[in-house]
C-alpha positions as CSV (number, residue, x, y, z in Angstrom):
1,M,7.4,-15.1,34.0
2,D,6.7,-11.7,35.5
3,T,4.8,-9.0,33.6
4,K,6.2,-5.6,34.3
5,A,5.1,-2.1,33.3
6,L,8.0,-0.1,31.7
7,K,7.8,3.6,31.8
8,K,9.2,6.2,29.5
9,Q,9.0,9.9,30.4
10,M,9.4,12.8,28.1
11,G,9.8,16.3,29.5
12,A,9.4,19.3,27.2
13,A,10.8,22.6,28.5
14,I,8.7,25.0,26.5
15,A,9.2,28.7,26.6
16,M,5.6,29.7,26.1
17,V,5.3,32.8,23.9
18,L,7.0,36.0,22.7
19,V,4.9,38.4,20.7
20,A,6.6,39.6,17.5
21,A,6.5,43.3,16.6
22,V,4.4,43.3,13.5
23,A,1.7,45.7,12.2
24,L,-1.9,45.2,13.2
25,G,-4.2,44.6,10.3
26,S,-7.3,42.7,9.1
27,A,-8.2,39.2,10.3
28,T,-5.7,36.5,9.6
29,F,-4.8,33.1,10.9
30,A,-6.8,31.2,13.4
31,W,-8.6,32.9,16.3
32,F,-6.6,36.2,16.3
33,V,-7.9,39.2,14.4
34,S,-4.5,40.9,13.9
35,N,-1.3,40.1,12.1
36,N,0.6,39.5,15.3
37,K,2.7,36.3,15.4
38,V,3.2,34.3,18.6
39,D,6.8,32.9,18.8
40,A,7.5,29.7,20.6
41,T,11.1,29.9,21.7
42,T,13.5,26.9,21.8
43,S,11.7,23.8,22.9
44,K,13.7,21.1,24.8
45,I,12.2,17.6,25.2
46,S,14.1,15.1,27.3
47,A,13.2,11.4,27.3
48,Q,14.0,8.9,30.1
49,S,13.7,5.2,30.5
50,N,13.5,3.4,33.9
51,S,13.8,0.0,32.3
52,A,17.0,-1.9,31.4
53,F,15.1,-3.3,28.3
54,M,14.0,0.0,26.8
55,Y,16.1,2.7,25.2
56,I,15.2,6.0,23.5
57,R,17.1,8.3,21.2
58,D,16.2,11.5,19.4
59,E,16.5,11.8,15.7
60,N,20.0,13.2,15.8
61,E,21.4,10.5,18.1
62,H,22.6,7.2,16.8
63,S,23.5,5.4,20.1
64,K,21.1,2.6,21.2
65,D,22.6,2.6,24.7
66,L,20.9,5.7,26.0
67,R,18.5,5.6,29.0
68,T,17.9,9.4,28.5
69,D,18.2,11.8,25.6
70,D,17.3,15.4,24.7
71,S,15.9,17.0,21.6
72,S,15.6,20.7,20.7
73,V,13.6,22.8,18.3
74,V,14.8,26.2,17.2
75,N,12.6,29.3,17.6
76,T,9.4,29.0,15.5
77,P,6.6,31.5,15.0
78,L,3.3,29.8,15.7
79,Y,-0.3,30.5,14.9
80,P,-3.1,28.9,16.9
81,A,-4.7,25.7,15.6
82,H,-7.1,23.0,16.7
83,W,-6.8,19.2,16.5
84,A,-10.1,17.5,15.7
85,N,-10.2,14.9,18.4
86,G,-13.6,13.2,18.3
87,T,-15.0,15.2,21.2
88,D,-15.7,18.2,18.8
89,T,-18.9,19.2,17.1
90,T,-19.2,20.7,13.7
91,P,-17.5,22.5,11.9
92,Y,-14.6,20.2,12.8
93,D,-15.9,17.5,10.5
94,T,-12.7,15.5,9.7
95,L,-11.3,13.6,12.7
96,A,-7.5,13.7,13.3
97,N,-6.8,16.8,11.4
98,F,-5.5,20.3,12.2
99,Y,-7.9,23.2,11.7
100,T,-7.6,27.0,11.7
101,A,-10.2,29.8,11.9
102,F,-10.9,33.5,12.4
103,G,-11.7,35.0,15.7
104,T,-14.9,37.1,16.4
105,S,-13.2,40.3,17.6
106,A,-10.1,41.6,19.3
107,T,-11.6,40.8,22.7
108,D,-13.5,37.6,21.8
109,G,-11.5,34.7,20.4
110,S,-14.6,32.6,19.7
111,K,-14.3,31.1,16.2
112,V,-16.5,32.3,13.4
113,D,-17.9,28.9,12.2
114,N,-18.0,29.7,8.5
115,T,-14.2,30.6,8.6
116,V,-13.1,27.2,10.0
117,K,-11.0,25.2,7.5
118,L,-8.2,22.7,7.5
119,V,-4.7,24.0,8.0
120,P,-3.7,24.7,4.4
121,A,-1.7,22.2,2.4
122,Q,2.0,22.9,2.2
123,G,3.6,21.5,-1.0
124,A,3.3,17.7,-0.8
125,D,1.9,17.8,2.7
126,A,-1.9,17.5,2.6
127,A,-4.2,20.0,4.2
128,G,-4.9,19.3,7.9
129,T,-2.0,16.9,8.4
130,P,0.6,17.4,11.2
131,A,3.3,17.9,8.5
132,A,1.3,20.8,7.0
133,A,0.8,22.2,10.4
134,V,4.6,22.2,11.1
135,T,5.5,23.7,7.7
136,G,2.7,26.3,8.1
137,K,4.0,27.3,11.5
138,Y,1.0,26.0,13.5
139,A,3.1,23.4,15.5
140,V,6.6,22.4,16.3
141,K,7.7,18.8,16.3
142,N,10.2,16.6,18.2
143,T,11.0,13.1,17.1
144,F,12.2,10.1,19.2
145,Y,12.9,6.5,18.4
146,V,12.0,3.9,21.0
147,G,13.5,0.4,20.9
148,S,14.2,-2.6,23.1
149,K,17.3,-4.7,23.7
150,G,16.9,-8.2,25.1
151,A,13.1,-8.3,25.3
152,E,10.1,-7.7,23.1
153,L,7.7,-5.2,24.7
154,T,4.0,-4.9,23.9
155,N,1.5,-2.1,24.0
156,L,3.3,1.2,24.0
157,V,0.8,3.5,25.8
158,V,0.7,7.1,26.9
159,E,-0.1,6.9,30.6
160,S,-0.3,10.5,31.6
161,A,0.8,14.1,30.8
162,K,1.4,17.2,32.9
163,I,2.7,20.7,32.3
164,T,4.7,22.4,35.1
165,G,6.6,25.7,35.3
166,A,9.0,27.6,37.5
167,T,7.9,30.1,40.2
168,G,7.0,33.4,38.6
169,D,6.2,32.0,35.2
170,N,3.5,33.6,33.2
171,D,0.7,31.1,33.0
172,K,-1.7,33.0,30.8
173,F,-1.4,30.4,28.0
174,D,-1.0,27.2,30.0
175,S,-4.6,26.2,29.3
176,A,-4.1,26.6,25.6
177,L,-0.9,24.5,25.3
178,R,-1.4,21.1,23.7
179,V,0.9,18.2,22.9
180,L,-0.1,15.7,20.2
181,V,1.8,12.5,20.6
182,M,1.8,10.3,17.5
183,S,3.2,7.0,16.2
184,G,2.0,6.1,12.7
185,T,-1.7,6.9,12.6
186,N,-2.2,6.4,16.3
187,W,-2.4,9.6,18.4
188,V,-2.9,10.9,21.9
189,L,-3.8,14.5,22.6
190,C,-2.7,16.0,25.9
191,N,-3.2,19.3,27.7
192,K,-1.8,20.7,30.9
193,D,-3.9,18.4,33.1
194,G,-3.5,15.1,31.2
195,I,-4.9,13.2,28.3
196,V,-7.8,14.8,26.4
197,S,-8.6,12.2,23.8
198,S,-6.9,9.5,21.7
199,S,-7.4,7.4,18.6
200,D,-7.6,4.3,20.9
201,T,-9.5,4.0,24.1
202,T,-6.4,2.6,25.9
203,H,-4.2,5.5,24.6
204,K,-2.0,3.0,22.7
205,L,0.6,4.2,20.2
206,A,2.1,0.9,19.1
207,N,1.4,-2.9,19.5
208,K,5.0,-3.8,20.2
209,I,8.6,-2.4,20.7
210,G,11.6,-4.5,19.6
211,E,14.8,-4.2,17.8
212,D,12.9,-2.5,15.0
213,E,12.5,1.0,16.5
214,T,9.2,2.7,16.9
215,T,9.0,6.4,15.9
216,V,7.2,8.7,18.4
217,E,6.5,12.3,17.3
218,M,5.4,15.1,19.7
219,Y,3.7,18.1,18.2
220,V,3.4,21.2,20.5
221,F,0.8,23.8,19.6
222,Y,-1.6,26.3,21.0
223,D,-5.4,25.5,20.8
224,G,-7.3,28.4,19.3
225,D,-10.5,27.1,21.0
226,D,-9.0,28.1,24.4
227,A,-10.6,31.1,26.0
228,Q,-7.3,32.9,26.4
229,V,-6.5,32.9,22.7
230,F,-7.7,36.4,21.6
231,T,-6.0,39.3,20.0
232,N,-6.1,41.8,23.0
233,N,-4.5,39.2,25.3
234,L,-1.3,39.2,23.3
235,E,0.2,41.9,25.6
236,N,0.0,39.4,28.5
237,L,2.0,36.8,26.8
238,K,5.5,36.7,28.1
239,T,8.4,34.2,27.8
240,A,7.7,31.5,30.4
241,S,9.7,28.2,30.5
242,K,7.4,25.2,30.8
243,R,8.1,21.4,31.1
244,I,5.7,19.0,29.6
245,N,6.0,15.5,31.1
246,V,4.5,12.7,29.0
247,V,4.7,9.3,30.6
248,F,4.8,6.2,28.5
249,T,4.4,2.5,29.5
250,A,5.0,-0.8,27.7
251,T,4.7,-4.3,28.9
252,S,7.3,-7.1,29.0
253,T,6.8,-10.8,29.7
254,Q,10.3,-11.0,30.9
255,T,11.6,-10.0,34.3
256,D,13.1,-6.6,34.4
257,K,16.3,-6.8,36.5
258,N,16.9,-3.1,36.6
């Protein structure tokens, strides 16, 4: 029987940033040294399958007959954060956690090491977890469910990622944009150019996909370690629609007749 790679593509149209009008003050969240908030406007993530065996649906959709589906997130004010991904040095000591810090000055976003800490706990959500990052407004989340009809698929993998924008878009913060793709405890971190790091060397999210659906969550955030994230750069941040394409593959031992 033929082995075929099945691809799933998610595109996130991300309106980059809109600076909220709030008073300047003392150092606050992450790598900014003002009380400005950065707003991520409505995020739209579309998912598409090119295989007859694989379907995908967002958390508000019940049909299992969809080859494509969309998911949206309402306007959410975000603070910069950093995902400890294994390529870091101290003070990011706990792998696979979100961190926050203070910046050095209004023109220098370099973190002050002794201010680095896990994103604070939020109720029952432990410090540093993606759930705490979402509740604390460090990230926005989209959820999809991936399943298969007629064939069991193995090895759901993130193959690639890319960020694109329309002509005239402000690209000041493109380098800071991150997408964390998760399924269970497995994760793959992506930036505008592709995969940065992952919990598995093959970028695998799940061992198999079948009638029991696999949950895939995508967290969009801005990395405070990026050189563009500093207080005096806020004036350059304009609304700019972006599309994040994350390509997934899975393998079937049956012939795909699509």
